[in-house]
Backbone as CSV, one residue per row, in Angstrom:
resi,resn,N_x,N_y,N_z,CA_x,CA_y,CA_z,C_x,C_y,C_z
1,UNK,25.659,10.944,-3.223,25.028,9.628,-3.132,25.727,8.659,-4.073
2,UNK,26.017,7.491,-3.561,26.680,6.449,-4.336,25.616,5.513,-4.900
3,UNK,25.582,5.342,-6.217,24.642,4.430,-6.864,25.367,3.179,-7.314
4,UNK,24.840,2.021,-6.934,25.450,0.753,-7.335,24.388,-0.129,-7.969
5,UNK,24.811,-0.961,-8.904,23.884,-1.821,-9.648,24.274,-3.284,-9.616
6,UNK,25.411,-3.616,-9.001,25.849,-5.010,-8.927,26.170,-5.380,-7.492
7,UNK,25.992,-6.654,-7.175,26.330,-7.132,-5.841,27.817,-6.960,-5.550
8,UNK,28.645,-7.113,-6.562,30.089,-6.958,-6.368,30.424,-5.562,-5.861
9,UNK,29.687,-4.547,-6.319,29.926,-3.180,-5.856,29.145,-2.861,-4.576
10,UNK,28.007,-3.539,-4.377,27.179,-3.240,-3.217,27.877,-3.599,-1.917
11,UNK,28.476,-4.755,-1.857,29.006,-5.232,-0.582,30.086,-4.325,0.002
12,UNK,31.074,-3.893,-0.771,32.023,-2.941,-0.179,31.386,-1.594,0.171
13,UNK,30.392,-1.188,-0.599,29.739,0.094,-0.317,28.993,0.050,1.013
14,UNK,28.260,-1.031,1.267,27.521,-1.129,2.530,28.465,-1.352,3.699
15,UNK,29.540,-2.096,3.482,30.516,-2.311,4.560,31.147,-0.989,4.978
16,UNK,31.420,-0.122,4.028,32.011,1.181,4.352,31.043,2.021,5.173
17,UNK,29.757,1.979,4.838,28.777,2.746,5.604,28.632,2.186,7.016
18,UNK,28.536,0.876,7.120,28.360,0.273,8.447,29.572,0.488,9.338
19,UNK,30.725,0.670,8.731,31.944,0.889,9.521,31.918,2.234,10.241
20,UNK,31.060,3.142,9.776,31.030,4.478,10.392,29.670,4.820,10.996
21,UNK,28.859,3.803,11.287,27.584,4.074,11.941,26.510,3.083,11.550
22,UNK,25.294,3.358,11.972,24.161,2.477,11.689,23.623,2.738,10.288
23,UNK,23.020,1.688,9.721,22.540,1.756,8.343,21.059,1.402,8.292
24,UNK,20.261,2.281,7.704,18.832,2.039,7.487,18.591,1.727,6.025
25,UNK,17.614,0.859,5.766,17.224,0.513,4.403,15.772,0.901,4.170
26,UNK,15.519,1.533,3.026,14.163,1.826,2.574,13.967,1.123,1.233
27,UNK,13.315,-0.043,1.226,13.075,-0.741,-0.048,11.931,-0.092,-0.819
28,UNK,12.112,0.143,-2.124,11.051,0.714,-2.957,11.093,0.063,-4.335
29,UNK,10.044,0.329,-5.111,10.042,-0.047,-6.521,10.161,1.199,-7.403
30,UNK,10.601,2.303,-6.811,10.781,3.521,-7.594,9.485,4.262,-7.816
31,UNK,9.490,5.158,-8.823,8.366,6.084,-9.051,8.034,6.780,-7.738
32,UNK,9.055,7.377,-7.148,8.953,7.878,-5.777,8.002,9.064,-5.673
33,UNK,7.275,9.094,-4.561,6.392,10.203,-4.236,6.605,10.583,-2.772
34,UNK,5.791,11.494,-2.282,6.004,12.016,-0.936,5.900,10.924,0.127
35,UNK,5.112,9.897,-0.135,5.046,8.785,0.809,6.381,8.079,0.966
36,UNK,7.060,7.826,-0.164,8.391,7.224,-0.094,9.375,8.148,0.626
37,UNK,9.296,9.428,0.321,10.249,10.362,0.919,10.030,10.482,2.424
38,UNK,8.788,10.280,2.872,8.528,10.253,4.320,9.278,9.089,4.966
39,UNK,9.343,7.952,4.279,10.113,6.817,4.794,11.595,7.175,4.894
40,UNK,12.099,7.831,3.866,13.508,8.222,3.861,13.808,9.170,5.020
41,UNK,12.911,10.120,5.268,13.150,11.084,6.352,13.115,10.405,7.713
42,UNK,12.196,9.454,7.892,12.173,8.677,9.140,13.477,7.903,9.293
43,UNK,13.954,7.332,8.205,15.198,6.565,8.250,16.375,7.451,8.616
44,UNK,16.411,8.656,8.080,17.518,9.564,8.396,17.526,9.953,9.865
45,UNK,16.332,10.057,10.465,16.250,10.374,11.888,16.748,9.221,12.757
46,UNK,16.613,8.002,12.248,16.872,6.815,13.070,18.269,6.233,12.901
47,UNK,18.957,6.561,11.828,20.236,5.912,11.537,21.252,6.926,11.032
48,UNK,22.517,6.519,11.071,23.583,7.395,10.591,23.622,7.476,9.076
49,UNK,23.263,6.368,8.418,23.303,6.309,6.957,22.015,5.676,6.451
50,UNK,21.605,6.094,5.237,20.381,5.552,4.633,20.713,4.979,3.265
51,UNK,20.284,3.745,3.046,20.322,3.120,1.726,18.889,2.950,1.233
52,UNK,18.655,3.258,-0.032,17.364,3.051,-0.666,17.559,2.075,-1.816
53,UNK,16.688,1.088,-1.902,16.709,0.200,-3.062,15.565,0.569,-3.995
54,UNK,15.849,0.534,-5.287,14.831,0.694,-6.319,14.904,-0.536,-7.198
55,UNK,13.859,-1.354,-7.125,13.826,-2.585,-7.900,12.374,-2.953,-8.150
56,UNK,11.975,-2.955,-9.411,10.631,-3.383,-9.785,10.660,-4.908,-9.844
57,UNK,10.123,-5.506,-8.794,10.287,-6.946,-8.562,9.304,-7.762,-9.401
58,UNK,9.770,-8.467,-10.428,8.827,-9.195,-11.289,8.096,-10.308,-10.566
59,UNK,8.649,-10.812,-9.471,8.040,-11.958,-8.797,6.798,-11.596,-7.981
60,UNK,6.525,-10.325,-7.799,5.314,-9.967,-7.069,4.192,-9.473,-7.974
61,UNK,4.391,-9.600,-9.278,3.362,-9.251,-10.252,2.739,-10.517,-10.808
62,UNK,1.413,-10.533,-10.893,0.709,-11.661,-11.477,0.733,-11.613,-12.992
63,UNK,0.213,-12.678,-13.606,0.261,-12.812,-15.064,-0.481,-11.684,-15.769
64,UNK,-1.548,-11.174,-15.160,-2.355,-10.129,-15.810,-2.158,-8.767,-15.159
65,UNK,-1.051,-8.590,-14.434,-0.816,-7.322,-13.747,0.146,-6.449,-14.547
66,UNK,0.489,-5.294,-13.962,1.055,-4.197,-14.744,2.573,-4.087,-14.648
67,UNK,3.298,-5.205,-14.736,4.756,-5.153,-14.630,5.354,-4.245,-15.705
68,UNK,4.980,-4.451,-16.955,5.570,-3.656,-18.039,5.164,-2.190,-17.958
69,UNK,3.942,-1.951,-17.471,3.445,-0.567,-17.407,3.880,0.154,-16.140
70,UNK,4.435,-0.570,-15.173,4.778,0.069,-13.904,5.780,1.196,-14.165
71,UNK,5.548,2.393,-13.611,6.405,3.545,-13.942,7.844,3.359,-13.483
72,UNK,8.758,3.691,-14.366,10.188,3.620,-14.073,10.809,4.967,-14.403
73,UNK,11.435,5.603,-13.420,11.984,6.951,-13.601,13.245,7.093,-12.738
74,UNK,14.215,6.264,-13.018,15.378,6.159,-12.147,16.119,7.491,-12.011
75,UNK,16.271,8.230,-13.096,17.005,9.496,-13.019,16.300,10.485,-12.092
76,UNK,14.986,10.602,-12.233,14.235,11.514,-11.373,14.270,11.034,-9.926
77,UNK,14.081,9.725,-9.721,14.126,9.180,-8.365,15.488,9.436,-7.721
78,UNK,16.528,9.242,-8.479,17.881,9.455,-7.967,18.074,10.899,-7.520
79,UNK,17.561,11.837,-8.305,17.684,13.248,-7.942,16.931,13.551,-6.643
80,UNK,15.744,12.970,-6.481,14.975,13.178,-5.254,15.727,12.634,-4.042
81,UNK,16.305,11.472,-4.186,17.031,10.859,-3.074,18.295,11.637,-2.730
82,UNK,18.938,12.192,-3.746,20.131,13.009,-3.507,19.782,14.194,-2.620
83,UNK,18.664,14.848,-2.919,18.220,16.001,-2.128,17.941,15.592,-0.684
84,UNK,17.421,14.368,-0.474,17.070,13.898,0.860,18.268,13.399,1.659
85,UNK,19.446,13.426,1.077,20.638,13.033,1.817,20.862,11.539,1.921
86,UNK,20.316,10.781,0.981,20.535,9.333,0.970,21.993,9.053,0.598
87,UNK,22.594,8.093,1.316,24.000,7.799,1.064,24.239,6.779,-0.026
88,UNK,23.273,5.854,-0.219,23.486,4.749,-1.145,22.185,4.404,-1.857
89,UNK,22.229,4.309,-3.160,21.107,3.831,-3.963,21.495,2.486,-4.562
90,UNK,20.701,1.470,-4.245,20.898,0.120,-4.765,19.840,-0.101,-5.841
91,UNK,20.280,-0.162,-7.108,19.369,-0.224,-8.248,19.769,-1.368,-9.177
92,UNK,19.557,-2.609,-8.737,19.987,-3.754,-9.538,19.023,-4.063,-10.681
93,UNK,19.499,-4.832,-11.642,18.644,-5.361,-12.706,17.971,-6.636,-12.222
94,UNK,16.900,-7.071,-12.893,16.297,-8.360,-12.528,17.294,-9.515,-12.603
95,UNK,18.190,-9.457,-13.566,19.174,-10.532,-13.721,20.164,-10.567,-12.567
96,UNK,20.418,-9.414,-11.953,21.322,-9.364,-10.809,20.653,-9.954,-9.565
97,UNK,19.378,-9.716,-9.427,18.651,-10.211,-8.255,18.278,-11.688,-8.421
98,UNK,17.862,-12.052,-9.622,17.454,-13.438,-9.899,18.307,-13.986,-11.051
99,UNK,19.515,-14.420,-10.745,20.408,-14.900,-11.805,19.883,-16.174,-12.458
100,UNK,20.466,-16.503,-13.587,20.092,-17.711,-14.325,20.072,-18.928,-13.401
101,UNK,18.965,-19.657,-13.439,18.844,-20.855,-12.607,18.259,-20.603,-11.235
102,UNK,17.882,-19.360,-10.918,17.327,-19.059,-9.601,16.085,-19.919,-9.356
103,UNK,16.009,-20.555,-8.164,14.944,-21.538,-7.937,14.326,-21.486,-6.545
104,UNK,14.590,-20.430,-5.776,14.150,-20.385,-4.379,12.982,-19.422,-4.197
105,UNK,12.014,-19.837,-3.382,10.842,-19.023,-3.118,10.544,-19.061,-1.624
106,UNK,10.114,-17.929,-1.060,9.733,-17.865,0.353,8.225,-17.648,0.428
107,UNK,7.564,-18.486,1.185,6.120,-18.382,1.362,5.813,-18.229,2.843
108,UNK,5.020,-17.234,3.194,4.675,-16.945,4.580,3.195,-17.239,4.774
109,UNK,2.903,-18.270,5.552,1.504,-18.651,5.764,0.822,-17.687,6.733
110,UNK,-0.488,-17.783,6.803,-1.237,-16.998,7.787,-1.469,-15.573,7.346
111,UNK,-0.531,-14.691,7.650,-0.738,-13.264,7.379,-0.796,-12.951,5.885
112,UNK,-0.294,-13.845,5.037,-0.347,-13.603,3.593,-1.672,-14.041,2.982
113,UNK,-2.529,-14.678,3.774,-3.769,-15.243,3.253,-4.919,-14.246,3.416
114,UNK,-5.838,-14.258,2.467,-6.938,-13.313,2.490,-6.493,-11.928,2.054
115,UNK,-7.432,-10.971,2.074,-7.163,-9.600,1.645,-6.477,-9.619,0.267
116,UNK,-5.343,-8.943,0.125,-4.670,-8.914,-1.176,-4.106,-10.279,-1.558
117,UNK,-3.820,-11.115,-0.571,-3.316,-12.442,-0.865,-4.319,-13.291,-1.609
118,UNK,-5.613,-13.066,-1.374,-6.652,-13.825,-2.066,-6.785,-13.388,-3.521
119,UNK,-6.646,-12.085,-3.775,-6.834,-11.551,-5.124,-5.564,-11.589,-5.968
120,UNK,-4.414,-11.739,-5.311,-3.140,-11.709,-6.036,-2.315,-12.940,-5.648
121,UNK,-2.687,-14.123,-6.146,-1.967,-15.339,-5.760,-0.482,-15.238,-6.090
122,UNK,0.346,-15.598,-5.109,1.791,-15.559,-5.297,2.432,-14.213,-5.028
123,UNK,1.610,-13.172,-4.884,2.163,-11.825,-4.702,3.060,-11.749,-3.474
124,UNK,2.568,-12.239,-2.335,3.343,-12.092,-1.110,4.533,-13.051,-1.051
125,UNK,4.490,-14.140,-1.813,5.698,-14.952,-1.959,6.794,-14.105,-2.616
126,UNK,6.407,-13.370,-3.657,7.378,-12.512,-4.338,7.899,-11.415,-3.446
127,UNK,7.012,-10.820,-2.631,7.424,-9.775,-1.695,8.388,-10.336,-0.655
128,UNK,8.018,-11.449,-0.025,8.871,-12.032,1.013,10.226,-12.431,0.453
129,UNK,10.225,-12.997,-0.738,11.485,-13.449,-1.335,12.417,-12.278,-1.612
130,UNK,11.890,-11.218,-2.238,12.778,-10.112,-2.594,13.229,-9.347,-1.356
131,UNK,12.357,-9.184,-0.356,12.764,-8.450,0.844,13.801,-9.246,1.627
132,UNK,13.641,-10.558,1.680,14.672,-11.379,2.314,16.017,-11.183,1.615
133,UNK,16.000,-11.178,0.296,17.236,-10.965,-0.456,17.804,-9.567,-0.193
134,UNK,16.946,-8.558,-0.158,17.427,-7.203,0.103,18.058,-7.094,1.491
135,UNK,17.421,-7.706,2.488,18.001,-7.687,3.833,19.373,-8.353,3.841
136,UNK,19.501,-9.454,3.146,20.780,-10.159,3.119,21.820,-9.438,2.270
137,UNK,21.369,-8.729,1.253,22.305,-7.989,0.402,22.843,-6.745,1.107
138,UNK,21.931,-5.964,1.684,22.314,-4.681,2.283,22.730,-4.840,3.746
139,UNK,22.148,-5.805,4.435,22.401,-6.068,5.861,22.205,-4.803,6.710
140,UNK,21.000,-4.237,6.669,20.748,-3.009,7.432,20.558,-3.289,8.915
141,UNK,20.685,-2.244,9.719,20.355,-2.321,11.139,18.870,-2.102,11.365
142,UNK,18.215,-1.428,10.432,16.819,-1.043,10.582,16.247,-0.859,9.180
143,UNK,14.945,-1.117,9.021,14.319,-0.966,7.710,12.958,-0.309,7.865
144,UNK,12.520,0.400,6.830,11.303,1.198,6.886,10.374,0.841,5.728
145,UNK,9.088,0.646,6.081,8.055,0.311,5.103,6.816,1.159,5.397
146,UNK,6.042,1.446,4.345,4.831,2.228,4.523,3.675,1.385,5.035
147,UNK,2.853,1.991,5.885,1.710,1.276,6.448,0.540,1.175,5.472
148,UNK,0.617,1.846,4.318,-0.450,1.665,3.336,-0.535,0.197,2.930
149,UNK,0.608,-0.436,2.744,0.661,-1.869,2.450,0.790,-2.628,3.771
150,UNK,-0.273,-2.557,4.585,-0.221,-3.113,5.940,-0.016,-4.623,5.923
151,UNK,-0.676,-5.304,5.011,-0.506,-6.761,4.940,0.927,-7.109,4.549
152,UNK,1.498,-6.363,3.641,2.898,-6.569,3.273,3.802,-6.413,4.488
153,UNK,3.558,-5.380,5.288,4.354,-5.149,6.486,4.246,-6.329,7.441
154,UNK,3.033,-6.873,7.604,2.845,-8.033,8.473,3.584,-9.249,7.940
155,UNK,3.569,-9.445,6.634,4.279,-10.570,6.020,5.785,-10.443,6.250
156,UNK,6.314,-9.244,6.067,7.755,-9.036,6.221,8.182,-9.242,7.667
157,UNK,7.400,-8.748,8.600,7.750,-8.937,10.006,7.738,-10.415,10.389
158,UNK,6.728,-11.143,9.924,6.668,-12.568,10.228,7.829,-13.310,9.575
159,UNK,8.139,-12.982,8.330,9.242,-13.621,7.628,10.563,-13.377,8.334
160,UNK,10.812,-12.129,8.746,12.061,-11.796,9.423,12.181,-12.523,10.757
161,UNK,11.072,-12.596,11.487,11.074,-13.295,12.780,11.319,-14.789,12.587
162,UNK,10.626,-15.379,11.628,10.716,-16.822,11.444,12.075,-17.271,10.921
163,UNK,12.713,-16.436,10.104,13.973,-16.835,9.465,15.207,-16.277,10.168
164,UNK,15.023,-15.609,11.317,16.167,-15.069,12.064,17.075,-14.249,11.158
165,UNK,16.474,-13.281,10.472,17.251,-12.498,9.510,18.233,-11.569,10.204
166,UNK,19.005,-10.862,9.410,20.160,-10.142,9.934,19.809,-8.913,10.745
167,UNK,18.567,-8.411,10.611,18.202,-7.281,11.468,18.231,-7.736,12.920
168,UNK,18.651,-6.878,13.841,18.870,-7.320,15.221,17.614,-7.792,15.930
169,UNK,16.449,-7.284,15.562,15.201,-7.725,16.168,14.065,-7.264,15.270
170,UNK,12.918,-7.929,15.394,11.826,-7.625,14.476,11.332,-6.191,14.641
171,UNK,11.530,-5.605,15.834,11.128,-4.210,16.025,11.950,-3.262,15.155
172,UNK,13.036,-3.756,14.575,13.834,-2.932,13.675,13.155,-2.731,12.330
173,UNK,12.049,-3.427,12.095,11.251,-3.210,10.883,10.144,-2.227,11.241
174,UNK,10.276,-1.010,10.777,9.390,0.075,11.186,8.325,0.358,10.129
175,UNK,7.077,0.471,10.565,6.012,0.941,9.702,5.839,2.433,9.860
176,UNK,5.696,3.121,8.734,5.536,4.579,8.733,4.112,4.900,8.289
177,UNK,3.406,5.773,9.034,1.999,6.065,8.714,1.802,6.519,7.276
178,UNK,0.602,6.244,6.767,0.232,6.580,5.393,0.308,8.086,5.176
179,UNK,0.899,8.475,4.064,0.896,9.874,3.642,-0.245,10.042,2.636
180,UNK,-1.085,11.032,2.849,-2.294,11.203,2.044,-2.284,12.515,1.264
181,UNK,-3.006,12.480,0.137,-3.236,13.705,-0.624,-4.188,14.609,0.162
182,UNK,-4.371,15.829,-0.322,-5.227,16.784,0.385,-6.652,16.269,0.543
183,UNK,-7.134,15.465,-0.411,-8.501,14.931,-0.324,-8.563,13.602,0.411
184,UNK,-7.441,13.162,0.967,-7.429,11.958,1.782,-6.957,10.706,1.092
185,UNK,-6.845,10.701,-0.233,-6.408,9.497,-0.934,-4.973,9.160,-0.548
186,UNK,-4.754,7.888,-0.231,-3.405,7.450,0.116,-2.485,7.586,-1.092
187,UNK,-1.303,8.151,-0.872,-0.351,8.298,-1.969,0.104,6.926,-2.447
188,UNK,0.173,6.767,-3.766,0.582,5.510,-4.380,1.110,5.802,-5.766
189,UNK,2.108,5.032,-6.193,2.600,5.177,-7.561,1.502,4.883,-8.572
190,UNK,0.556,4.033,-8.200,-0.517,3.678,-9.130,-1.548,4.791,-9.296
191,UNK,-1.532,5.804,-8.446,-2.451,6.929,-8.640,-2.203,7.623,-9.981
192,UNK,-0.975,7.498,-10.489,-0.640,8.139,-11.762,-1.394,7.515,-12.927
193,UNK,-1.924,6.303,-12.746,-2.684,5.649,-13.811,-4.083,6.242,-13.980
194,UNK,-4.560,6.995,-12.994,-5.941,7.466,-12.992,-6.121,8.675,-13.907
195,UNK,-7.219,8.671,-14.678,-7.581,9.865,-15.426,-8.084,10.924,-14.444
196,UNK,-8.313,12.126,-14.940,-8.799,13.194,-14.060,-10.138,12.821,-13.424
197,UNK,-11.046,12.243,-14.206,-12.336,11.841,-13.658,-12.172,10.703,-12.646
198,UNK,-11.324,9.739,-12.962,-11.092,8.628,-12.039,-10.447,9.117,-10.746
199,UNK,-9.554,10.084,-10.884,-8.893,10.612,-9.686,-9.906,11.289,-8.770
200,UNK,-10.867,11.975,-9.332,-11.915,12.599,-8.522,-12.752,11.533,-7.826
201,UNK,-13.065,10.463,-8.541,-13.822,9.360,-7.945,-13.048,8.706,-6.816
202,UNK,-11.731,8.584,-6.988,-10.900,7.877,-6.013,-10.976,8.488,-4.622
203,UNK,-11.268,9.775,-4.540,-11.356,10.439,-3.233,-12.480,9.870,-2.378
204,UNK,-13.435,9.165,-3.020,-14.521,8.553,-2.244,-14.013,7.422,-1.363
205,UNK,-12.881,6.815,-1.709,-12.397,5.666,-0.929,-12.106,6.051,0.520
206,UNK,-11.211,7.006,0.792,-10.982,7.359,2.198,-12.207,8.000,2.850
207,UNK,-12.985,8.753,2.076,-14.161,9.403,2.659,-15.172,8.365,3.144
208,UNK,-15.465,7.377,2.326,-16.452,6.364,2.716,-15.884,5.434,3.788
209,UNK,-14.587,5.215,3.783,-13.984,4.424,4.855,-14.142,5.125,6.202
210,UNK,-13.900,6.437,6.233,-14.057,7.178,7.488,-15.511,7.142,7.964
211,UNK,-16.444,7.230,7.016,-17.857,7.171,7.390,-18.209,5.800,7.960
212,UNK,-17.666,4.748,7.368,-17.919,3.397,7.875,-17.329,3.219,9.270
213,UNK,-16.137,3.761,9.479,-15.504,3.660,10.795,-16.337,4.385,11.847
214,UNK,-16.902,5.516,11.490,-17.758,6.249,12.432,-18.971,5.402,12.812
215,UNK,-19.538,4.692,11.848,-20.687,3.839,12.155,-20.276,2.659,13.039
216,UNK,-19.126,2.077,12.749,-18.643,0.966,13.566,-18.361,1.430,14.999
217,UNK,-17.723,2.599,15.128,-17.410,3.127,16.454,-18.670,3.452,17.241
218,UNK,-19.751,3.762,16.521,-21.018,4.056,17.186,-21.769,2.796,17.583
219,UNK,-21.220,1.634,17.191,-21.831,0.381,17.596,-22.588,-0.355,16.519
220,UNK,-22.626,0.168,15.292,-23.303,-0.551,14.215,-22.540,-1.829,13.901
221,UNK,-23.223,-2.923,13.609,-22.533,-4.199,13.364,-21.815,-4.224,12.022
222,UNK,-20.689,-4.902,11.994,-19.900,-4.978,10.768,-20.683,-5.619,9.634
223,UNK,-21.552,-6.574,9.951,-22.267,-7.288,8.887,-23.251,-6.386,8.141
224,UNK,-23.549,-5.216,8.701,-24.349,-4.240,7.955,-23.493,-3.095,7.416
225,UNK,-22.465,-2.704,8.155,-21.631,-1.570,7.744,-20.799,-1.907,6.505
226,UNK,-20.197,-3.093,6.462,-19.272,-3.410,5.368,-19.985,-3.556,4.017
227,UNK,-21.122,-4.249,3.943,-21.843,-4.245,2.656,-22.301,-2.844,2.241
228,UNK,-22.674,-2.022,3.210,-23.067,-0.651,2.889,-21.883,0.134,2.340
229,UNK,-20.703,-0.075,2.912,-19.494,0.587,2.407,-19.230,0.178,0.963
230,UNK,-19.343,-1.106,0.675,-19.158,-1.574,-0.702,-20.141,-0.887,-1.639
231,UNK,-21.396,-0.816,-1.226,-22.406,-0.163,-2.053,-22.122,1.312,-2.292
232,UNK,-21.650,1.999,-1.268,-21.331,3.431,-1.406,-20.185,3.639,-2.404
233,UNK,-19.196,2.762,-2.364,-18.071,2.898,-3.291,-18.507,2.641,-4.730
234,UNK,-19.334,1.644,-4.929,-19.833,1.364,-6.276,-20.693,2.521,-6.777
235,UNK,-21.509,3.067,-5.894,-22.349,4.197,-6.285,-21.501,5.424,-6.609
236,UNK,-20.355,5.562,-5.934,-19.473,6.710,-6.169,-18.731,6.609,-7.493
237,UNK,-18.705,5.409,-8.108,-18.065,5.276,-9.408,-16.983,4.225,-9.502
238,UNK,-16.680,3.536,-8.392,-15.736,2.432,-8.479,-16.370,1.300,-9.291
239,UNK,-15.553,0.588,-10.044,-16.063,-0.494,-10.880,-16.291,-1.780,-10.092
240,UNK,-15.477,-2.013,-9.081,-15.649,-3.210,-8.253,-14.926,-2.995,-6.937
241,UNK,-15.301,-3.795,-5.940,-14.645,-3.777,-4.635,-14.161,-5.204,-4.361
242,UNK,-12.855,-5.369,-4.278,-12.297,-6.704,-4.043,-12.603,-7.181,-2.633
243,UNK,-12.472,-6.271,-1.667,-12.807,-6.628,-0.286,-13.003,-5.371,0.545
244,UNK,-13.793,-5.506,1.586,-13.944,-4.497,2.645,-14.095,-5.309,3.916
245,UNK,-13.020,-5.355,4.724,-12.981,-6.273,5.855,-12.418,-5.606,7.104
246,UNK,-12.848,-6.122,8.242,-12.241,-5.776,9.519,-11.276,-6.880,9.910
247,UNK,-10.067,-6.487,10.292,-9.071,-7.460,10.731,-8.289,-6.867,11.905
248,UNK,-7.729,-7.758,12.718,-6.855,-7.294,13.789,-5.545,-6.826,13.176
249,UNK,-5.039,-5.697,13.613,-3.861,-5.117,12.994,-2.598,-5.935,13.154
250,UNK,-2.472,-6.698,14.231,-1.230,-7.423,14.483,-1.122,-8.706,13.669
251,UNK,-2.127,-9.558,13.760,-2.039,-10.871,13.116,-2.970,-11.020,11.920
252,UNK,-3.715,-9.969,11.606,-4.651,-9.936,10.475,-5.773,-10.958,10.605
253,UNK,-6.047,-11.422,11.816,-7.182,-12.308,12.021,-8.478,-11.526,11.819
254,UNK,-9.466,-12.101,11.122,-10.746,-11.408,10.942,-11.416,-11.131,12.284
255,UNK,-12.109,-9.991,12.372,-12.844,-9.636,13.581,-14.282,-9.319,13.196
256,UNK,-15.189,-9.549,14.128,-16.614,-9.356,13.848,-17.079,-7.935,14.098
257,UNK,-16.268,-7.144,14.808,-16.680,-5.785,15.114,-15.522,-4.972,15.648
258,UNK,-15.798,-3.720,15.963,-14.767,-2.814,16.448,-14.218,-3.301,17.783
259,UNK,-12.896,-3.323,17.890,-12.202,-3.735,19.108,-10.817,-3.109,19.073
260,UNK,-10.130,-3.027,20.223,-8.782,-2.462,20.217,-7.874,-3.159,19.198
261,UNK,-7.202,-2.366,18.398,-6.291,-2.906,17.394,-6.927,-3.245,16.069
262,UNK,-8.247,-3.085,15.957,-8.947,-3.425,14.715,-8.663,-2.380,13.634
263,UNK,-8.541,-2.862,12.385,-8.370,-1.960,11.246,-9.371,-2.349,10.159
264,UNK,-9.758,-1.346,9.388,-10.604,-1.544,8.215,-9.703,-1.595,6.986
265,UNK,-9.839,-2.663,6.200,-9.041,-2.863,4.991,-9.970,-2.876,3.777
266,UNK,-9.597,-2.114,2.742,-10.408,-2.043,1.532,-9.500,-2.085,0.310
267,UNK,-9.938,-2.808,-0.712,-9.324,-2.747,-2.041,-10.443,-2.568,-3.050
268,UNK,-10.300,-1.601,-3.934,-11.348,-1.302,-4.916,-10.688,-0.894,-6.229
269,UNK,-11.434,-1.080,-7.314,-10.874,-0.854,-8.653,-11.631,0.230,-9.400
270,UNK,-10.851,1.056,-10.092,-11.388,2.028,-11.052,-10.698,1.746,-12.378
271,UNK,-11.461,1.340,-13.364,-10.832,0.953,-14.613,-9.830,-0.164,-14.357
272,UNK,-8.618,0.021,-14.835,-7.585,-0.989,-14.634,-6.734,-0.760,-13.404
273,UNK,-7.102,0.207,-12.563,-6.281,0.562,-11.408,-6.907,0.027,-10.128
274,UNK,-6.090,-0.653,-9.343,-6.545,-1.214,-8.067,-5.957,-0.378,-6.931
275,UNK,-6.829,0.185,-6.110,-6.418,1.024,-4.989,-6.657,0.279,-3.688
276,UNK,-5.720,0.397,-2.757,-5.891,-0.204,-1.438,-5.726,0.866,-0.381
277,UNK,-6.349,0.614,0.785,-6.221,1.540,1.905,-6.567,0.769,3.173
278,UNK,-6.131,1.302,4.300,-6.520,0.749,5.590,-6.473,1.866,6.613
279,UNK,-7.346,1.747,7.615,-7.430,2.751,8.676,-7.736,2.065,9.992
280,UNK,-7.234,2.608,11.092,-7.606,2.043,12.400,-9.059,2.313,12.721
281,UNK,-9.721,1.320,13.295,-11.088,1.495,13.753,-11.102,1.878,15.223
282,UNK,-10.334,1.142,16.005,-10.135,1.443,17.426,-8.642,1.358,17.662
283,UNK,-8.057,2.378,18.268,-6.618,2.429,18.451,-6.065,1.370,19.360
């Protein structure tokens, strides 16, 4: 695996890969877990070469969020990617991505509003900006993102479509299903922040979401199911629930009840850790 940290080295490296086949990109912020590796394996199935980026993007962290505390383990991540057969690791510094005087921001209306966009102002601007830069830097044929961050995936697809980015078509941006722990909790780098007791509590999130979905599928109205879900999570030990909402999976428009394409979206906090999850209500 070839590791590069500067744009001057990246461009010839990606050109060499593209000269001998298709190139897939898996953007990450590192602290890799099985969910990330599932993206890499999907990418290897779909393309001749795989590039992975590791960049903890400061522009998607709010003033009171965990940028400094976010786990960084480049050596371990690199070893994991080597085993998975990744051809290129792009691991730039913040100064390489946002040089002195950088002044450009990308904002995606609509799909970035509500849900995590309401609780994390500016977050999706940072996501859209860095992913646009990564697409232009690596120029992949196809890219892979996890469906745990469903709103992020919707923002990236809209951004790529609207800006006519270098990927050949928006369908080249692939969502990969959530990888879960044995108790159902969605894998996340932030799970490492949880104490043993908090980790046990966290298992209530997918469990109560599945119970709420069963009630919705049985015809119970969302206006009674969603407040009940919030109450169950608080009773289970969560400190707060940022949102529990039904939205259409494609455009993230709010929905009043179960319908084809509907998903349940939840964000809840334990201590200083914010967990998110989403599940289909009706396929």
